[in-house]
N, C-alpha and C positions, 0 to 999 in steps of 0.2 A: 756717249760717255757722260758720266755724271760729274758734277762739280763739287768742290769742297763746300760744305755747309757752314764752315767756320767763318767768323767775322774777319774783316780786313786786317785788323791788328794781328790776329793769329796767323793769317796768311803771310803777312809781312815778316813775322818772326820765323815762319817756316822757310821763307826765302833767305832770311839771314843765316839760318842754320845750314841751308844748302850752300850758301856762299862760303861759310867757314869750313865746309867739308865734314861737318859733324852728323851727317845723315847720308844714307845710301841714296844716290841720285835716282835709282829706280823707284823709290817711294814717292818722288815729287815729279810728276809729269806735267808739262805745260798745259795740257788739255784739262787738267783738274781745276784750273783757275777760271773764274768767271770774268774778272777784270782783265781787259785786253793788255793793260800795262803790265800786270803781273805775269801774264802769259809771255810777253816779250822779255821781261826780266829773267824769268825762269829759263827760257830758251837761250838767252845770252849767257847766263851763268853756266849752264850745262855745256854749251858750245865752247866757251872760253876755257873751261876746266879740261875738256877733252883735248883742246889744242895746245894749251900751255901748262896744264897742271895747276900750279899756284897762280892765283890771279889777285889783282888789287882792285880797290874801289874805283880808282881812276880808269882802269881798263874797262870795267863794267859800264861806268858812266859814259866814257867816250865812245864805246862800241854802240851803246843804245842811242846816243845823240847823233851818231852817224847814219842811223837807219832812216829810211825814207819816211816812215810814219811820224817820226819825231821832228820832222821839218815843220809840221803844223804847230803853230804857237800854243794853242790850247792844250794839245796833246803833250807837247814838250813841257809846259808849265805843270801839268798833272804828274808827269814823270818826275820832275824835279821836286815835287811835293812828296811823292811816295818814297823815293830813294833813301832819304835819311832814316826812315823807319826800318828799312831793311838792314842797314849797317849798324844799328844800335846793338850794344852788348846785351846778351840774354843770359839770365841765371842758369846754372847747370841743371838745377831741379826743373826749371821751366822747359829747358831744352829736352830733357828726358820725357816730360809730359807731352810735348809737341811731337816728338819722334814717335811715341807710342800711338797717339791718335792718327798720325800720318800712316803708320804701319797698318793699323786696323782698317783705315779707309782704303789703302791700296790693296790689301788682302781681300776685302769685300768686293772691290772692283774686279779682281781676278776671278773670284767665285762667280760673280754675275756674268762675266765674259764667257767663262766655261759653260755656264748653264745656257746662255744664249746660243753658243755654238752647238751644244748637244741637242738643244731643242730644234734648231734648224736642220740638223742632220736627221733627226727623227721625222720631221715633217716631210722631208723629201722622199723617204722610203724607197731608196734605190736598192739594187741588188747587193751593193756593197755597204749598206747601212751599218751592218754589224761590224765590219772591218773598220769603217770610219770611226765608229764609237769606241772600238777597242784601241785604235790609234790615239784618239783624243784622251781616253782614260789613262793610257800608258804614259802619255806626256803631261798629265795633269799634275804638275809640280807647282802647287800654289805658292810655295815659299821661295821659289827660285828668284834670286835677285832681291828678295825682300828682307834678307837678314839684316837686323839692325846693328849688330856688332858681332864680334867673334865669340864672346861670352864663354861658356863652358864647353863649347864645341871646338875650341881652338886645337886641342889635342884629342883626337878621336879615341885613342887607346889608353887604357889605364897605365900601361908601362911608360908611355911617353909623358903622361901627366906627372907620374911619380918621379921620373928622371928630371923633369923641368923643375918640379918643386924642390928636389934635393939640391939644385944649383943655387937656390935663393937662400940668403942668410935669414936666420930666425930673428924676426923683429916683432916686438910688441908694439902695436899701434894704439894711439890715443885719439881722441876727437880734436886734439889741438895740433893744427898743421905745423907750426914752428917746432913744437916738441918732437913730432914725427921725423922732421928733417934731422934733428940732432941725434935721434936714436939710430 
């Protein structure tokens, strides 16, 4: 498995976006991180979100500090050094940029994994090689779980989109948020 080639600030922001829930968790796998502390943080955030849904900073911190690895003073000090960077606020435009890069990286990893699997099947040359390749190709859905948001695929049919659009009031939007609220 390959690791993120992004610097630690980028990776910390990516973990921050994962913490806030503004990214699909299937895009951010623990094994993508090189720093073992980021691996632990990622695993903790994903695990706590699966168990509890909404999580707090204190939950993440306490869960990490309770782990065996963090009993080591140096490791614990490094964790406490990295955690504040993960919980910093991130601009919406920056979040979008980070999500896009994480999506591209995860999709590339899926392609590579698919190619490795197909290569190993071809190298074996069994009697059922063709069936194995057919099965692999039929399940080669590279975007499964990688959807960044619901976007324009929210309603698959034109009829549903038009009905939903008809329910919304006609509002003219400006670039001034307080004015939009008044409209």
